[in-house]
C-alpha positions in Angstrom: 122.6 127.3 97.5 120.3 128.3 94.6 117.2 129.1 96.5 115.0 130.2 93.6 115.8 127.0 91.7 114.9 124.9 94.7 111.6 126.7 95.2 110.7 126.2 91.5 111.8 122.6 91.6 109.8 121.7 94.8 106.6 123.2 93.3 106.9 121.5 90.0 108.1 118.1 91.3 105.5 117.8 94.0 102.5 118.4 91.8 100.1 116.5 94.2 100.3 119.5 96.5 97.8 121.0 94.0 96.1 118.0 92.5 95.9 115.7 95.5 96.8 112.6 93.4 99.6 110.9 91.5 99.6 110.9 87.7 99.0 107.5 86.1 102.3 107.5 84.3 104.2 107.9 87.6 102.4 105.1 89.4 103.2 102.2 87.1 101.8 98.7 88.1 101.6 98.2 91.9 104.3 96.2 93.6 102.3 95.5 96.7 104.9 93.3 98.4 107.3 96.3 98.6 104.7 98.9 99.6 103.5 96.7 102.4 107.1 96.1 103.6 107.8 99.8 103.7 104.6 100.6 105.5 105.3 97.8 108.0 108.5 99.6 109.0 107.1 103.1 108.8 106.1 103.4 112.4 109.6 102.6 113.6 112.0 105.4 114.7 114.2 104.7 111.7 115.1 106.0 108.3 113.8 103.7 105.6 116.3 103.2 102.7 115.5 101.5 99.4 118.5 100.0 97.7 118.9 98.1 94.4 120.2 98.2 90.9 119.4 101.3 88.9 116.1 101.1 87.0 114.8 98.2 89.2 111.7 100.4 89.9 112.7 102.2 93.1 111.4 105.6 91.9 108.1 104.2 90.7 107.8 102.4 94.0 108.2 105.7 95.8 105.4 107.3 93.8 103.2 104.2 94.6 104.0 104.9 98.3 103.1 108.6 97.9 99.7 107.5 96.5 99.2 105.1 99.4 99.9 108.0 101.9 97.4 110.2 100.0 94.8 107.5 100.2 95.4 107.4 104.0 94.4 111.1 104.1 97.9 112.4 104.8 97.9 116.1 103.7 99.4 116.3 100.2 101.7 119.2 101.3 103.2 117.0 104.0 104.6 114.6 101.4 107.8 115.9 99.8 109.7 114.2 97.0 113.2 115.2 95.8 115.5 113.5 93.4 118.9 114.4 94.7 120.8 114.3 91.5 118.4 116.9 90.1 119.7 119.3 92.6 123.4 118.6 92.3 125.3 122.0 92.3 122.2 123.7 93.5 121.7 122.4 97.1 124.4 121.0 99.3 122.6 120.1 102.5 119.2 118.5 103.4 118.8 121.2 106.0 118.5 123.7 103.2 115.8 121.7 101.6 113.9 121.5 104.8 114.2 125.2 105.5 113.0 126.1 102.0 110.1 123.7 102.3 109.0 125.4 105.6 109.3 128.8 104.0 107.3 127.7 101.0 104.5 125.9 102.8 104.4 127.4 106.3 104.6 123.9 107.8 107.3 123.4 110.5 108.9 119.9 109.9 110.2 119.9 113.5 106.6 119.9 114.9 104.7 118.2 112.1 104.7 114.7 110.6 106.1 115.6 107.2 107.4 112.8 105.0 110.6 113.6 103.1 111.4 111.2 100.3 114.9 111.7 99.0 115.7 109.6 95.9 119.2 108.7 94.9 120.6 110.2 98.1 124.1 108.7 97.6 124.9 111.6 95.3 124.8 114.0 98.2 128.1 114.2 100.1 127.8 113.6 103.9 124.1 112.7 103.6 124.3 110.4 106.7 125.5 113.2 109.0 122.8 115.5 107.7 120.1 113.0 108.5 121.6 112.3 111.8 121.1 116.0 112.7 117.3 115.5 112.3 117.2 112.3 114.4 119.3 113.9 117.1 117.1 117.0 117.1 114.0 114.8 117.6 112.3 116.0 114.5 108.8 114.6 114.1 109.3 114.3 110.3 110.1 111.0 108.7 112.7 110.3 106.0 112.5 107.7 103.3 115.6 107.5 101.0 116.9 105.5 98.1 120.1 104.8 96.3 121.6 102.5 93.7 125.0 101.9 95.4 124.1 99.4 98.2 127.6 99.0 99.6 128.3 102.7 99.7 125.0 103.3 101.5 125.8 100.6 104.0 129.3 102.1 104.5 128.0 105.6 105.0 125.2 104.7 107.2 127.5 102.6 109.5 129.4 105.8 110.3 126.6 107.6 112.1 123.2 105.9 111.5 123.9 102.4 112.9 120.6 101.1 114.4 118.7 104.1 113.0 118.2 103.0 109.4 116.2 100.1 107.8 117.4 98.8 104.4 114.9 97.3 102.0 116.3 95.6 98.8 114.4 96.4 95.6 115.0 93.9 92.8 114.0 93.8 89.1 110.7 92.0 88.5 110.6 88.4 89.6 108.9 86.0 87.3 105.7 86.1 89.4 105.7 89.9 89.1 106.5 89.7 85.4 103.4 87.7 84.6 101.4 90.0 86.8 102.6 93.0 84.8 101.3 91.0 81.8 97.8 91.0 83.4 98.2 87.3 84.5 98.1 86.9 88.2 98.6 83.7 90.1 98.4 82.9 93.9 101.1 80.4 94.7 101.2 78.6 98.1 103.5 79.5 100.9 104.8 76.0 101.4 107.6 74.2 99.5 106.5 70.6 100.2 105.9 68.3 97.3 102.2 67.7 97.9 101.5 71.5 97.9 103.6 72.1 94.8 102.0 69.3 92.9 98.5 70.6 93.7 99.5 74.1 92.5 101.0 72.6 89.3 97.7 70.8 88.4 95.7 74.0 89.2 97.8 75.8 86.7 97.7 73.2 83.9 94.9 74.9 81.9 97.1 78.0 81.9 100.4 76.3 81.4 101.0 77.3 77.7 100.3 80.9 78.4 102.7 80.9 81.4 105.4 79.1 79.4 105.1 81.7 76.7 105.6 84.5 79.3 108.5 82.5 80.8 110.3 82.3 77.4 109.7 86.1 77.0 111.1 86.6 80.5 114.3 84.7 79.6 114.7 87.0 76.7 113.9 90.5 78.1 114.6 90.2 81.8 112.9 92.0 84.7 113.4 95.7 84.3 109.9 97.2 84.5 110.5 99.7 81.6 110.2 96.8 79.1 106.4 97.2 79.4 106.6 100.7 77.9 108.8 99.6 74.9 107.8 96.0 74.0 110.1 95.9 71.0 113.0 93.5 71.5 115.6 95.1 69.3 114.8 98.6 70.7 114.8 97.2 74.2 118.2 95.6 73.9 119.7 98.9 72.6 118.1 100.7 75.6 119.6 98.2 78.0 123.1 98.5 76.6 123.2 102.2 75.6 121.2 103.6 78.5 121.0 101.2 81.4 124.5 99.9 81.4 126.0 103.3 80.8 124.1 104.8 83.8 125.1 101.9 86.1 128.7 102.0 85.1 129.4 105.7 84.9 126.9 107.2 87.4 126.8 104.5 90.0 130.4 103.2 89.8 132.8 105.5 88.0 131.4 108.7 89.4 130.7 107.4 93.0 133.9 105.4 93.5 136.2 107.6 91.3 137.3 104.8 89.0 140.6 105.4 87.4 140.2 103.0 84.5 136.6 103.0 83.2 137.7 101.2 80.0 138.9 98.3 82.0 135.6 98.3 83.9 133.5 98.2 80.7 135.7 95.5 79.3 135.3 93.5 82.5 131.5 93.8 82.4 131.4 92.3 78.8 133.7 89.5 79.9 131.5 88.7 83.0 128.3 88.7 80.9 129.8 85.9 78.7 131.1 83.9 81.6 128.1 84.2 83.9 127.3 81.0 85.9 131.0 79.8 85.3 133.7 79.4 87.9 136.6 81.9 87.9 139.6 82.9 89.9 140.9 86.4 90.4 144.3 85.4 88.9 142.8 83.9 85.8 140.5 86.9 85.3 143.3 89.4 85.7 145.4 87.4 83.2 142.5 87.4 80.7 142.0 91.2 81.1 145.7 92.0 81.4 145.1 93.9 84.6 146.4 93.9 88.2 144.8 91.2 90.4 143.9 93.7 93.2 142.3 96.1 90.7 140.2 93.2 89.4 139.0 92.3 92.9 138.2 96.0 93.6 136.2 96.4 90.4 134.3 93.2 91.1 133.4 94.6 94.5 132.1 97.8 92.9 130.1 95.9 90.3 128.5 93.9 93.1 127.8 97.1 95.0 125.9 98.5 92.1 123.8 95.3 91.9 125.2 94.3 88.5 126.8 90.9 89.5 126.9 88.6 92.5 129.7 86.2 93.4 129.1 82.7 94.8 131.7 81.1 97.0 132.3 77.4 97.5 130.4 75.9 100.5 132.9 75.3 103.3 132.6 76.2 106.9 136.2 77.5 106.9 136.4 81.0 105.4 140.1 80.4 104.6 139.2 77.3 102.6 136.6 79.3 100.6 139.1 82.0 99.8 141.5 79.6 98.1 138.9 77.9 95.8 137.4 79.3 92.6 134.2 81.3 92.8 131.2 81.5 90.5 130.1 84.7 88.9 126.5 85.6 88.1 125.2 88.5 86.1 122.3 89.9 88.2 119.9 90.8 85.4 119.4 88.3 82.6 117.8 90.8 80.0 120.9 93.0 80.2 123.2 90.0 80.0 121.4 88.7 76.9 121.5 92.2 75.3 125.3 92.3 75.8 126.1 88.8 74.6 123.1 87.8 72.3 123.7 84.5 73.9 121.1 81.8 73.1 122.2 79.3 75.8 118.9 78.6 77.5 120.4 76.5 80.3 122.7 79.4 81.3 119.8 81.9 81.2 117.7 79.6 83.5 120.5 79.0 86.0 121.2 82.8 86.1 117.5 83.6 86.8 116.9 80.7 89.3 120.0 81.8 91.2 119.0 85.4 91.6 115.4 84.4 92.6 116.9 82.2 95.3 119.2 84.9 96.5 116.4 87.5 96.6 114.4 85.1 98.7 117.3 84.5 101.1 118.0 88.2 101.4 114.5 88.7 102.8 115.7 86.7 105.8 119.3 87.9 105.9 120.5 91.2 104.4 124.1 90.2 104.1 123.3 86.8 102.6 126.3 85.0 101.0 125.4 82.7 98.1 127.3 79.4 97.8 127.9 76.6 95.3 129.5 73.3 96.2 132.1 71.2 94.5 133.8 67.9 95.5 133.9 65.0 93.1 130.7 66.6 91.6 129.1 70.0 91.8 125.9 71.6 93.1 124.8 74.9 91.6 123.4 76.6 94.7 123.5 76.0 98.5 121.3 77.8 100.9 123.2 77.9 104.2 120.5 77.3 106.8 120.5 75.1 110.0 120.5 72.2 107.5 121.9 73.4 104.2 119.6 73.1 101.2 121.2 72.1 97.8 119.6 73.3 94.5 120.7 71.9 91.2 119.5 73.5 87.9 119.0 70.9 85.1 117.0 72.5 82.4 116.5 69.5 80.2 113.9 66.9 79.4 115.3 64.1 81.5 117.6 65.4 84.2 119.1 62.1 85.4 122.7 63.2 86.3 122.3 64.5 89.8 125.3 62.8 91.4 126.4 66.0 93.0 123.1 66.5 94.8 123.2 62.9 96.3 126.9 63.4 97.2 125.9 66.6 99.0 122.9 65.4 101.0 124.8 62.3 102.1 127.9 64.3 103.2 126.0 67.0 105.1 123.1 64.7 106.2 120.5 67.1 104.8 117.0 65.7 104.2 115.9 67.6 101.1 117.3 68.9 97.8 115.8 70.4 94.7 116.4 69.8 91.0 115.0 72.6 88.9 114.0 71.0 85.6 112.5 71.9 82.2 109.2 70.1 82.8 109.6 67.2 85.2 107.6 67.1 88.4 108.7 64.2 90.5 109.7 63.2 94.0 112.5 60.7 94.6 113.3 59.3 98.0 116.5 57.3 98.6 117.7 56.3 102.1 115.4 58.9 103.6 116.7 61.7 101.4 114.0 63.5 99.5 114.9 65.0 96.1 112.2 67.2 94.5 112.2 67.6 90.7 110.3 70.8 89.9 109.7 72.6 86.6 111.5 76.0 86.4 108.4 78.0 85.9 106.7 76.4 88.9 109.8 76.8 91.1 110.1 80.5 90.3 106.4 81.0 91.2 106.4 79.2 94.5 109.8 80.4 95.7 
């Protein structure tokens, strides 16, 4: 343990101990939805863990949380922030951090409600056992942690923190957040019935051109919050590929999972960016990349763990049947995919973005949500597996008439409603009691 380094680090990093406030550059634009969710879980006897793809805004969100605590008159010295990878090789145990903090401030974390915020905790070996010590010892202090490797965090936590940790997924900016970051806030309804959506659409008509301009920009640059500091497309795309992708691949995957073939991993990412929204099989992908099938499966698992991709299975009740049929691959962040491929396929971009918005929404209800698509004679892009499955078809064109897959699905599964996400068509079609809602993409993303 390098005690002197840790003391200097704590004093410098936790500058609000002296100023009583958070610097403007650290706060960013408030993401109220997440702050409220964290605060809603704060009173529980659990560790709160933020997970999500690197650079999705977790650290900025933690500083927004610190500012909220300060406004609630929590003593500045009782709020402690540490970025774990800053202390690699200097500190090996959270107990050392707590001990140094007590020596530095004179505040006993065992008897006082100190809030320890540990960013990127998955870089610390055996972090779960160390936090278990504080829970078992009945410390009054609270712990809020974050990490970019969702699967690794789940795996580690299951070993000793089952039932003692609450996971909150943090995503890149949704379209609703993106337009808010552009100073353009809307207040969408909570219902998804056609009458409510139609009313909302007409309320926004005077602002439609401005919203469409921001939507086209969103398709191009994606949802990483740092775009608002750069605002130059060519520079932004270089940052995405050279900085973001490198950090995700090498810090969150190669380093964490001890990858033996990082060149294959990088090659695979480029391949997946081009084939996003398409069906694939492990065998065909392994043949294309000239790599072992099991290695391909493992690397896909790691990429999903880092929040870079998600895989959609075909909708069947039988898990064995799902395993045998091709899956669909989606690249999680459209701006990064666009920077890698320079792809101008607007339809692919829209399907990619609609899919991850739907998945984000579903994950709010079910942490281990599994996305599905459906294929029989025809295909449906997305299926939400609820009591009655909800099919969603993305048809980003002027006159989306070809929806045979949607009708085939609602008839086969006797579901009452389906959605067609369109370019600009707002329309309701009812056939044999089945309601199909045609909704423009920009409206669908705002009301979802």
